[in-house]
C-alpha positions, 0 to 999 in steps of 0.5 A: 471465838470457835469454829461453831460459836453462836454468839457470831454466825456470820465469822462462823460461816466465813470460817468454815468456807475457808477452812473448806476451801483451803484445806485437802483435809479429804484422802482416799487411803485404799480400796480394800484388799478383801473388798473392793467395794470399799473405800477406805477414806481418812482426813485431816482433825479440825481443831476447833475446841468444841467440834462434835463430828464428821458426816461423809457425803458420797455418790456417783456424780460429782458434786452431787452426794446421793448418802450421808453417814454421821462418822462421829467424832474420828478421822478415817472410816470405811465406805462399803457397799459399793457397785462395780464399775462406778466412780463415787465422788466423797466429801465430809463436813464438820459439826459442832458438839450441840448440831447446831452448825454444821461445815462446809464440804471438804475438798472431794476426793474420788475412785472408780470402783473395779468391775470385777474382784479381780481389779483394774490398772491404775495409774501412774505417771512420769515425770520427764523433767526429773525421771520419776516415776509416781504409781497409784494402786488405785484409780483415785484422787491422793498422792501416790503410793510409789515414787521410784526414779527411773531414767533420765530427764527427756525420756520417755515410759512405757510400762507391760507384763514384761516376764509373763507374771501377772505384774506390769513393771515400768521401763522407759525409751531413750534415744533408740533404746529400751531400758526394763525392769520385772519388778517396780522397784529402784535399781538398774534395768533387768533388760537393755537392748536397742531397738528404732531410733532417736525420735520415735514414740515406743509402745507395749503390747501382747500382739501374739496373746502369749501373756508377755508384754513386748516393745514396738515403737510408731514412726510417722503412721508406722507401727513396728513390733516385736514380739520378744524384748529384745534386739532385731527386726521388727516380726510385726510391721504396719500402717496407721495414721499419719505422721504427728498422730500419737500411739496408743495400744490396747485389748480393745475387744476382749479377745487376750489379744492386744490391738493399736490406735491413734491418737490425732491432736489436730482433732482428738481424733482416735482411731481404734484397729483389733489386731495390727494390720494395715488399715482403716480404724475399727473404731473411730472416736472423738474425745479430748482436744488439742494438746491432750496426751493419749492413754488407754487401760481396764480402769474399770477391771471388765477385760476391755481396755478404753480410752481416755487422756490426760490434761494438765495434771487431770485423767479424763477417762472413758468406760467404752470405746465410744464418743462422749463425755468423760465418764473419771475424771482424776486430778494426780500429776502435774502439767508436764506429766506423762500417763500410764496404766498397769496392775503394778501390783504391790507396790514398794 
């Protein structure tokens, strides 16, 4: 009996409900390269013989959809005219050929429209269990555009623009050794050098405003930073936080130079410094809970890095460095993964 059969309404409704919950049919395929305010959606076809078409529902709030569009009987559709700096959430429904029945919502997918056509940093995760990095070309739900094998289990991920070409590429830190790649593709590393000790936590940023990211480490409340990606003594040393804190770095004020910060897992407190000197945090925020992993990036493309946390396969991101609820929630990866952000360029 068809999904939309009028002879058994109760059974039809139950089958629609099961279909909506059991199958992840909707995906955000890509943001348009010509206009980042356009999102292309794609979904798996419904195989019912009396299918009439699909309706896309969307809006800036999860599970509260302000607009809808009947897209007919096709399985991909562009949604344009979206606003910069705004998250959007999408679902689809199916309806029968007589426009009598409409299914329940599909799985919800989400994307974040950047604040300018220049684009934004997008997410990725590193899986310590197998050394694989998964990168996304947009801040949206769905599968990774790139799956790259780097490092070995137990490595710590890092990302930055190591050669000043405007593209962030990946790296790993392993027992006091940095391994850096100048492209997001598999192969041998382009740079390998020692800095720090086993047990240190790696960081990266543009500490001097020259357009090239360089590495550093965090050790028991102290940052030790290099202005070159090579072995040597630290060029910058300063204290921030305490043993047990986790480091984050970013351009918190949009001046083109990265500052530092720490996340305190015991309390969810974040302390940010606009420069790389010892002292109290310039910005103090409560965000996250014990067990979260901190992250930072310019995910809305406004030129200012803001904070976020990664929790059991879910990114929770703020668009301002202030206390409050997450502006964007994006599932990606799985429990145990480690978060990454960057402007990855064209992914393989």
